N, CA and C of each residue as an Amber inpcrd file, in Angstrom:
protein
   549
  85.5220000 122.1300000   1.5470000  86.7490000 121.7050000   2.3980000
  87.7720000 121.0570000   1.7860000  88.8200000 121.3820000   1.6220000
  89.8810000 120.5770000   1.0280000  90.6080000 119.6560000   2.0100000
  90.4950000 118.3440000   1.8160000  91.2260000 117.2890000   2.5360000
  92.7540000 117.1490000   2.3800000  93.6020000 117.2680000   3.0360000
  94.9510000 116.9400000   2.7200000  95.6120000 115.5800000   3.1110000
  96.3590000 115.2360000   2.3100000  96.7320000 113.7040000   2.6070000
  97.8250000 113.6700000   4.0400000  97.8880000 112.7400000   4.6890000
  98.7300000 112.5640000   6.1060000 100.2880000 112.7170000   5.7510000
 101.0430000 113.0010000   6.8070000 102.3380000 113.2350000   6.4500000
 102.8850000 111.8390000   5.9040000 103.7660000 112.1420000   5.0010000
 104.3610000 111.0480000   4.2740000 103.4920000 110.4490000   3.0780000
 102.6570000 111.3970000   2.6810000 101.6730000 110.9910000   1.3660000
 101.7310000 112.3430000   0.8090000 101.2560000 111.8360000  -0.5780000
 100.5930000 113.0380000  -1.3950000  99.9520000 112.5620000  -2.5180000
  99.1920000 113.4020000  -3.0680000  98.4610000 113.2130000  -4.8120000
  99.2110000 113.9630000  -5.7860000  98.8650000 113.3960000  -6.8650000
  99.4690000 114.0120000  -8.0000000  98.3860000 113.7960000  -8.9650000
  98.0280000 114.9310000  -9.9230000  97.1910000 114.7170000 -11.0030000
  98.0300000 114.2520000 -12.1620000  97.6440000 113.3750000 -12.9380000
  98.7480000 112.6330000 -13.9930000  98.1210000 113.1070000 -15.2640000
  96.9140000 113.4250000 -15.3210000  96.1390000 113.6820000 -16.2660000
  94.7050000 114.5330000 -16.1460000  94.1250000 115.1820000 -16.8970000
  92.8580000 115.6700000 -16.3890000  91.8570000 114.5880000 -16.0340000
  91.3450000 114.9100000 -14.8550000  90.5580000 113.9310000 -14.2010000
  91.0860000 112.6080000 -13.5910000  92.4400000 112.6260000 -13.5260000
  93.0600000 111.3830000 -13.0990000  93.9850000 111.5290000 -11.8470000
  93.8260000 111.2160000 -10.8460000  94.5600000 111.6050000  -9.6580000
  95.0380000 110.1800000  -9.0610000  96.4250000 110.3550000  -8.6240000
  97.1310000 108.9990000  -8.1220000  97.3720000 109.3550000  -6.6410000
  97.3980000 108.2940000  -5.7620000  97.7420000 108.5950000  -4.3600000
  99.2290000 108.2380000  -4.2040000 100.0670000 108.7710000  -3.4130000
 101.5980000 108.3830000  -3.4480000 101.7470000 108.3240000  -2.1300000
 102.7120000 107.4900000  -1.8130000 103.4630000 107.4570000  -0.4980000
 104.8860000 107.7220000  -0.6710000 105.2940000 108.8930000   0.1540000
 106.6290000 109.7290000  -0.1560000 107.5820000 109.3240000   1.0230000
 108.6450000 108.7760000   0.7840000 109.5970000 108.3220000   1.8950000
 110.8540000 109.2250000   1.6230000 111.3010000 109.8070000   2.6030000
 112.6080000 110.4600000   2.4220000 113.5960000 109.6670000   2.9470000
 114.7050000 109.5180000   2.3840000 115.8720000 108.5340000   2.6430000
 116.9690000 109.3330000   2.9100000 117.8220000 109.0900000   3.7690000
 119.3170000 109.8040000   3.8700000 120.0340000 108.7030000   4.5430000
 121.4210000 108.6130000   3.7040000 122.4360000 107.4720000   4.3310000
 123.4040000 108.2400000   4.8010000 124.1400000 107.5380000   5.4820000
 125.2380000 108.0460000   6.2540000 126.5590000 108.4870000   5.5680000
 126.5250000 107.6030000   4.4950000 127.8860000 107.9160000   3.4270000
 127.2150000 109.1310000   2.5290000 126.0790000 109.3850000   2.2260000
 125.7870000 110.3640000   1.4380000 124.5820000 111.2960000   2.0950000
 124.8340000 112.4600000   2.3030000 124.0360000 113.4040000   3.4640000
 122.8350000 113.8570000   2.5210000 122.7520000 113.8750000   1.3110000
 121.9090000 114.3050000   0.3980000 120.6810000 113.6500000   0.6320000
 119.5180000 114.0400000   0.8440000 118.1320000 113.3880000   0.8750000
 117.5960000 112.8520000  -0.3320000 117.2520000 111.5740000  -0.3210000
 116.6520000 111.1910000  -1.4450000 115.2340000 110.8750000  -1.3090000
 114.2530000 111.1230000  -2.2290000 112.7680000 111.0890000  -2.2430000
 112.3800000 110.1350000  -2.8290000 111.6050000 109.0260000  -2.2780000
 111.1960000 108.0120000  -3.2740000 109.6410000 107.9690000  -2.9760000
 109.0150000 107.9610000  -4.1160000 107.6280000 108.1180000  -4.1850000
 107.0920000 106.5780000  -4.7770000 106.0290000 106.3960000  -4.0540000
 105.3730000 104.7350000  -4.7290000 104.1280000 105.2320000  -4.9630000
 103.7290000 104.9510000  -5.8910000 102.1540000 104.9700000  -6.2670000
 101.5030000 103.9200000  -5.4450000 100.1800000 104.3790000  -4.8780000
  99.4800000 103.2020000  -3.8360000  98.6530000 102.6890000  -4.8750000
  98.4260000 101.1180000  -4.5720000  97.6660000 100.2430000  -5.2840000
  96.6660000  99.8690000  -4.7000000  95.4720000  99.7470000  -5.4940000
  94.2180000  99.2370000  -4.7760000  93.9230000  97.9110000  -5.4750000
  93.7950000  96.8370000  -4.7970000  93.6140000  95.5590000  -5.2640000
  94.5450000  94.9610000  -6.5860000  95.8550000  95.2030000  -6.2420000
  96.7960000  94.8060000  -7.0490000  97.2150000  95.7330000  -8.1470000
  96.4790000  96.9040000  -8.5370000  97.0190000  97.6650000  -9.9190000
  97.0310000  99.1380000  -9.2290000  97.7020000  99.9290000  -9.8410000
  97.6510000 101.4770000  -9.4440000  96.4100000 102.1190000  -9.5690000
  96.1460000 102.5130000  -8.4330000  94.8070000 103.3230000  -8.0910000
  94.6840000 104.6780000  -8.6050000  94.0660000 104.8040000  -9.7870000
  93.6130000 106.1820000 -10.2940000  92.4350000 106.6160000 -10.2530000
  92.1970000 107.8290000  -9.6210000  90.7520000 108.3680000  -9.2710000
  90.4900000 109.6670000 -10.1370000  89.0050000 109.8010000 -10.2570000
  88.4800000 110.8460000 -10.7880000  88.5390000 112.1230000 -10.1550000
  88.8540000 111.8310000  -8.8660000  88.4350000 113.0070000  -7.8500000
  89.8010000 113.0010000  -7.0360000  90.2800000 114.3300000  -6.7170000
  91.3990000 114.4710000  -5.8340000  91.1970000 113.7770000  -4.3240000
  89.6330000 114.1410000  -4.0350000  89.5120000 113.7800000  -2.4550000
  89.6810000 112.2620000  -2.5950000  89.4050000 111.4440000  -3.5630000
  89.3060000 110.0720000  -3.6410000  90.9600000 109.5370000  -3.1960000
  91.6650000 110.1700000  -4.0490000  92.9410000 109.6950000  -3.9060000
  93.5910000 110.0440000  -2.3950000  93.1770000 111.4120000  -1.8940000
  93.4300000 111.6820000  -0.5300000  92.9040000 110.7160000   0.4080000
  91.5670000 110.1530000   0.3570000  90.9810000 109.3700000   1.3000000
  91.9900000 107.7480000   1.0030000  92.5350000 107.3460000  -0.0320000
  93.3360000 106.3600000  -0.1020000  94.5290000 106.3350000   0.6940000
  95.1280000 107.6790000   0.7030000  96.0840000 107.8510000   1.3410000
  95.9440000 107.9270000   2.9110000  94.9550000 108.3250000   3.4310000
  94.3670000 108.1640000   4.9130000  94.2390000 106.7790000   5.2300000
  93.6970000 106.0790000   4.2120000  93.3910000 104.4930000   4.6620000
  94.8200000 103.6910000   4.5280000  95.7400000 104.0250000   3.5890000
  97.0310000 103.3560000   3.9330000  97.7830000 103.7600000   5.1270000
  97.6970000 104.8910000   5.3960000  98.2400000 105.3300000   6.6080000
  97.8740000 104.7570000   8.0400000  96.4340000 104.6120000   7.9720000
  95.7070000 103.9740000   9.0750000  96.0150000 102.4420000   9.0820000
  96.1100000 102.1320000   7.9270000  96.1890000 100.2930000   8.1070000
  97.8890000 100.1380000   8.5060000  98.8690000 101.0710000   7.9650000
 100.1680000 101.0350000   8.4140000 100.6210000 101.2420000   9.7790000
  99.6040000 102.1170000  10.2810000  99.6990000 102.4200000  11.6470000
  99.3880000 101.2420000  12.5850000  98.2930000 100.7050000  12.1690000
  97.8340000  99.4750000  12.8430000  98.6960000  98.2210000  12.6830000
  99.2250000  97.9230000  11.5050000 100.5170000  96.9800000  11.4390000
 101.6790000  97.2300000  12.2620000 101.8470000  98.4610000  12.4860000
 102.9940000  98.6920000  13.2910000 102.6940000  98.6710000  14.6590000
 101.4990000  99.0750000  15.3270000 101.1560000  98.6720000  16.5260000
 101.0690000  97.3770000  16.6840000 100.4510000  96.3740000  15.9560000
 100.5470000  94.8860000  16.4490000 101.8360000  94.5000000  16.3140000
 102.7380000  94.9030000  15.2830000 104.1770000  94.2650000  15.3860000
 104.7820000  94.6770000  16.8540000 104.3660000  95.9170000  17.1590000
 105.1260000  96.3170000  18.4790000 104.5850000  95.5120000  19.6780000
 103.2230000  95.3950000  19.5440000 102.5160000  94.6010000  20.6330000
 102.9830000  93.1770000  20.5900000 103.1950000  92.6000000  19.3980000
 103.6900000  91.1720000  19.2090000 105.0600000  91.0700000  19.7710000
 105.9650000  91.7760000  19.7080000 107.2270000  92.1960000  20.1630000
 107.1870000  92.4460000  21.7810000 106.3850000  93.0860000  22.1810000
 106.2630000  93.0830000  23.6540000 105.9310000  91.8900000  24.1590000
 104.9430000  91.1280000  23.8140000 104.5180000  89.8000000  24.2180000
 105.5480000  88.7350000  24.1870000 106.3560000  88.9850000  23.1830000
 107.2670000  87.8870000  23.2380000 108.6630000  88.3370000  23.9620000
 108.8770000  89.4590000  24.3320000 109.9530000  90.1080000  25.0130000
 109.8760000  89.8660000  26.6520000 110.8170000  89.5650000  27.2950000
 111.0850000  89.5510000  28.6600000 111.7760000  90.7960000  29.2070000
 111.0830000  91.8730000  29.5270000 111.7490000  93.0590000  29.9440000
 112.4630000  93.1100000  31.0760000 112.1720000  92.1390000  32.0440000
 112.5880000  91.8830000  33.2830000 112.7410000  90.5300000  33.5970000
 113.5630000  89.8840000  33.1180000 113.6990000  88.3290000  33.2260000
 113.9510000  87.8060000  34.7630000 114.5600000  88.5760000  35.4150000
 114.7700000  88.2430000  36.8010000 113.2910000  88.1930000  37.6510000
 112.3290000  89.0800000  37.3690000 110.9210000  89.2220000  37.6540000
 110.1750000  87.8120000  37.4340000 110.5450000  87.4510000  36.0620000
 109.6240000  86.4070000  35.4540000 110.4310000  84.9300000  36.2300000
 111.5440000  84.9130000  36.4330000 112.1810000  83.8040000  37.0600000
 111.7720000  83.7090000  38.3780000 111.5050000  85.0800000  39.1820000
 110.9000000  85.0320000  40.6070000 109.4080000  84.2590000  40.3520000
 108.8300000  84.7130000  39.5190000 107.4520000  84.1850000  39.6330000
 107.1990000  82.8090000  39.2530000 108.0510000  82.2300000  38.4840000
 108.2480000  80.6600000  37.8980000 108.6140000  80.0990000  39.4570000
 109.8410000  80.2690000  39.9320000 110.4210000  79.7890000  41.0540000
 109.1240000  79.7180000  42.2090000 108.4340000  80.6850000  42.3220000
 107.4160000  80.8560000  43.4980000 106.1250000  79.8910000  43.1230000
 105.9620000  79.6790000  42.1180000 104.6260000  78.8010000  41.6130000
 105.3760000  77.4960000  41.5890000 106.5080000  77.1600000  41.2400000
 106.8810000  75.7950000  41.3240000 107.1730000  75.2700000  42.8330000
 107.5100000  76.4120000  43.6860000 107.7660000  76.1570000  45.0340000
 106.4970000  75.8580000  45.7350000 105.2990000  76.3490000  45.1840000
 104.0340000  76.1670000  45.8110000 103.0130000  74.9840000  45.2580000
 103.4450000  74.8950000  44.0550000 102.5800000  73.7380000  43.2540000
 103.4060000  72.4710000  43.0430000 104.5250000  72.8350000  42.7850000
 105.4470000  71.4230000  42.6290000 105.3550000  71.2290000  40.7330000
 104.7050000  72.3350000  40.2000000 104.8800000  71.8280000  38.7610000
 105.5700000  73.4420000  38.0280000 105.9470000  73.3630000  37.0880000
 106.2790000  74.3400000  36.0370000 105.1450000  74.9620000  35.2840000
 105.1050000  76.3920000  35.3460000 103.8440000  76.8490000  34.5600000
 103.9800000  76.7760000  33.3390000 102.7190000  76.4500000  32.5930000
 102.9650000  76.2970000  30.9330000 102.7450000  77.8520000  30.4440000
 103.7640000  78.2690000  29.7800000 103.5870000  79.6220000  29.2160000
 103.4570000  79.7240000  27.5500000 102.3960000  80.3290000  27.3120000
 102.1030000  80.2170000  25.7360000 101.9500000  81.6250000  25.4710000
 102.9260000  81.8700000  24.5050000 103.0530000  83.3370000  23.9650000
 102.3460000  83.2240000  22.4440000 101.2680000  83.8230000  22.6830000
 100.3870000  83.5480000  21.1240000 100.6940000  84.8130000  20.0370000
 101.1330000  85.8800000  20.5960000 101.5640000  86.7990000  19.5610000
 100.3650000  88.1350000  19.8880000 100.7700000  89.3160000  19.1220000
  99.3940000  90.3830000  19.4220000  98.1760000  90.3710000  18.3780000
  98.0120000  89.4800000  17.8310000  97.0780000  89.2260000  17.2170000
  95.8940000  88.6590000  17.8620000  96.4190000  87.7370000  18.8930000
  95.6080000  86.9410000  19.9000000  95.1070000  87.9810000  20.9410000
  93.9710000  87.9080000  21.2820000  93.7660000  88.5560000  22.5120000
  93.4020000  87.6690000  23.5560000  94.2230000  87.5160000  24.9340000
  95.3180000  88.2360000  25.1430000  96.4360000  87.5390000  24.5490000
  97.7310000  88.0890000  24.3390000  98.7580000  87.4930000  23.7690000
  99.5830000  86.5630000  24.5010000  99.4230000  86.6120000  25.7230000
 100.3700000  85.6980000  26.6270000  99.1020000  84.7870000  27.6550000
  99.4370000  83.6510000  27.3980000  98.7450000  82.8590000  28.2710000
  99.5970000  81.7270000  29.3230000  99.2040000  81.7450000  30.7400000
  99.8730000  80.6710000  31.6100000  98.9260000  80.1660000  32.0550000
  99.4310000  78.6310000  32.2480000  98.6910000  77.7490000  33.0180000
  99.3180000  77.3150000  33.9870000  98.4660000  77.0390000  35.3790000
  98.9690000  76.5740000  36.3140000  98.3040000  75.1300000  36.5630000
  99.1800000  74.2430000  36.5000000  98.4760000  73.0810000  36.8010000
  97.9330000  72.5770000  38.1450000  96.9890000  71.8090000  38.2670000
  96.4420000  71.4880000  39.2110000  97.2950000  70.7020000  40.3400000
  97.0190000  70.9200000  41.4700000  97.9150000  70.6400000  42.6540000
  97.1170000  70.0820000  43.9300000  98.1170000  69.8260000  44.6880000
  97.3830000  69.6290000  46.3870000  98.4550000  70.4070000  46.8720000
  97.8180000  71.3550000  47.8490000  98.6630000  72.3540000  48.5850000
  99.2800000  71.5810000  49.7340000  99.7590000  72.3210000  50.5820000
 100.3430000  71.9380000  51.9730000  99.2430000  71.7220000  52.9620000
  98.0640000  72.4360000  52.8330000  96.8460000  72.2260000  53.6560000
  96.1960000  71.0100000  53.1010000  96.4630000  70.3050000  52.1380000
  95.6800000  69.2510000  51.7800000  94.4860000  69.5550000  50.6750000
  94.4800000  70.8250000  50.4870000  93.3720000  71.2530000  49.2860000
  93.7150000  71.0060000  47.8370000  92.9040000  70.5520000  47.1850000
  92.9410000  70.1200000  45.7280000  92.5570000  71.4240000  44.9760000
  93.6550000  71.6880000  44.4380000  93.5180000  73.0910000  43.3860000
  93.4290000  72.8550000  41.9200000  92.3980000  73.2520000  41.1910000
  92.1030000  72.7960000  39.7350000  93.1940000  73.7760000  38.6730000
  93.5500000  73.2640000  37.5780000  94.1980000  74.1450000  36.5820000
  93.7320000  75.1520000  36.5230000  94.4000000  76.3460000  36.3560000
  93.9300000  77.7230000  36.2380000  94.6610000  78.1720000  35.2220000
  93.9710000  79.1330000  34.1650000  94.7760000  79.7040000  33.2180000
  94.5570000  81.2320000  33.3710000  95.5470000  81.8930000  33.0100000
  95.6230000  83.2730000  33.4700000  96.3400000  84.0420000  32.2130000
  95.8250000  85.2440000  31.6780000  96.3880000  85.7770000  30.6990000
  96.8620000  86.9630000  30.9370000  97.7300000  87.8670000  30.0980000
  98.1680000  89.2200000  30.1580000  98.6190000  89.5150000  28.8580000
  99.2520000  90.7540000  28.9020000  99.7910000  91.3630000  27.5510000
 101.2710000  91.1390000  27.4370000 101.8780000  90.6720000  28.5090000
 103.4450000  90.2260000  28.6260000 103.5620000  89.1180000  29.1500000
 104.8260000  88.3890000  29.1770000 104.9870000  87.4530000  30.0090000
 105.1700000  87.6770000  31.3680000 105.6770000  88.8220000  31.8180000
 105.9500000  89.2170000  33.1510000 104.5590000  89.4590000  33.6690000
 103.5650000  89.9940000  33.1950000 102.4120000  90.2830000  33.5300000
 101.4190000  89.1040000  33.8020000 101.4160000  88.0490000  32.7410000
 100.7080000  86.9280000  33.0100000 101.3360000  86.0360000  34.1410000
 102.7810000  85.9650000  34.3600000 103.4680000  85.1070000  35.3330000
 103.0990000  85.7790000  36.5100000 102.9710000  87.1660000  36.5970000
 102.9050000  87.7320000  38.0200000 101.2960000  87.4910000  38.3290000
 100.2850000  87.4840000  37.5410000  99.1260000  87.3640000  37.7560000
  98.7960000  85.7580000  38.4210000  99.4680000  84.7940000  37.7270000
  99.5080000  83.3150000  37.9810000 100.0810000  83.1200000  39.2550000
 100.9080000  83.9080000  39.9010000 101.8370000  83.6970000  40.9020000
 100.6580000  84.1910000  42.0210000 100.2790000  85.4110000  41.7620000
  99.2560000  86.0970000  42.6790000  98.3220000  85.1540000  42.8870000
  97.5610000  84.2370000  42.0020000  96.3090000  83.4510000  42.2830000
  96.9400000  82.3180000  43.0800000  98.1780000  81.7500000  42.8990000
  98.7310000  80.7340000  43.6920000  99.0000000  81.2250000  45.1990000
  99.6460000  82.3270000  45.3380000  99.7190000  82.9450000  46.7590000
  98.2490000  83.0280000  47.3230000  97.5350000  83.5800000  46.7170000
  96.1860000  83.6950000  47.4610000  95.4230000  82.3950000  47.6800000
  95.4640000  81.4840000  47.0950000  95.2230000  80.0470000  47.0940000
  95.9050000  79.3860000  48.2810000  97.2060000  79.4490000  48.3220000
  97.8930000  79.2850000  49.3350000  97.5160000  79.7870000  50.9050000
  97.2820000  81.1600000  50.7530000  96.7380000  81.8500000  51.9310000
  95.5550000  81.2810000  52.5910000  94.3320000  81.2960000  51.4560000
  93.1790000  80.8080000  51.6800000  93.2980000  79.4730000  52.3560000
  94.0880000  78.4140000  52.0470000  94.1200000  77.1270000  52.5350000
  94.8380000  77.3150000  53.9870000  95.9400000  77.9060000  54.0970000
  96.6840000  77.9140000  55.4780000  95.8770000  78.6200000  56.4290000
  95.0750000  79.5760000  56.0070000  94.0260000  80.1430000  57.1390000
  92.8790000  79.2220000  57.4270000  92.3590000  78.6140000  56.5550000
  91.5570000  77.8070000  56.7750000  92.1130000  76.6110000  57.8390000
  92.9700000  76.0580000  57.3190000  93.7060000  75.0180000  58.2940000
  93.9250000  75.5050000  59.5490000  94.3120000  76.7530000  59.8430000
  94.6470000  77.1650000  61.2550000  93.2330000  77.5300000  61.8050000
  92.3610000  77.7190000  61.2180000  91.0720000  78.1550000  61.7130000
  90.4950000  76.7330000  62.1100000  90.6000000  75.6130000  61.3940000
  90.1550000  74.4270000  62.0770000  90.9100000  73.7940000  63.0450000
  91.9900000  74.2230000  63.2400000  92.9500000  73.5230000  64.3260000
  91.9170000  73.5320000  65.7670000  92.3720000  72.2900000  66.3660000
  91.6760000  72.1400000  67.5460000  91.7120000  73.3910000  68.7200000
  92.5490000  73.9220000  68.7600000  92.5160000  74.9250000  69.6130000
  91.6050000  76.2140000  69.4110000  91.0530000  76.0760000  68.1540000
  90.1600000  77.0390000  67.9320000  88.6440000  76.6900000  68.0250000
  88.2370000  75.5590000  68.7730000  86.8890000  74.6460000  68.9950000
  85.9350000  75.7050000  69.4920000  86.3150000  76.3550000  70.4810000
  85.3920000  77.2250000  71.1980000  84.6570000  78.4810000  70.1910000
  85.6930000  78.7660000  69.3220000  85.4710000  79.9930000  68.3750000
  84.4130000  79.2770000  67.2810000  84.8280000  77.9570000  66.8410000
  83.9120000  76.9630000  66.1150000  82.4180000  76.9900000  66.5730000
  82.4940000  76.5490000  67.7990000  81.1330000  76.2350000  68.3020000
  80.4170000  77.5390000  68.4110000  81.1860000  78.8230000  68.5920000
  80.2950000  80.0100000  68.6200000  79.7910000  80.4600000  67.3550000
  80.3880000  80.0310000  66.1680000  79.6550000  80.3990000  64.9650000
  79.0420000  79.4100000  64.3420000  78.7990000  78.3390000  65.1550000
  77.8780000  76.8790000  64.7540000  78.5360000  76.3280000  63.9310000
  79.9940000  75.9950000  63.9460000  80.6510000  75.1410000  63.1740000
  80.8360000  73.7450000  63.8930000  80.6050000  73.6590000  65.1350000
  80.8430000  72.6220000  65.6970000  82.3920000  72.4610000  66.4550000
  82.7850000  71.2380000  66.7020000  83.9940000  70.8780000  66.9520000
  84.8160000  70.0060000  66.5070000
């Protein structure tokens, strides 16, 4: 079975039993419609890689293409983590968190290399029901996702406390007694 190099790559035999792996770029400029082909010999450990067999050169092409694909994905993920696609959504989440907690959330963009790339801290606070809430850290792939999740936690905490406060209200004493909570 003959393995072929991936798109954008090639191999060339430079001498008997000497094969080199190439990266092939096709360049076209607006002012010059003729296509220009640039071939770069791939290197291994800082020097040109020469192989005794064609398959070894093709494998280096595949390895280089895979590494470039990973680098590109990491670059795009990093860009996504640092980009606010819908800034009005993020502002809304921040405003809601501040309204409930009294504190600005801490937003940390770690980049795509970190997993997760964005972390939001909601500082500890005392809610309107008098409950103490500890600092909570939430994570997401983007700023919007992390802020949305932080706001969701704050909303849920507020809802639980308000419900508990209403349940403990004196008008519910009969219900408390019925479930063994006393008055």
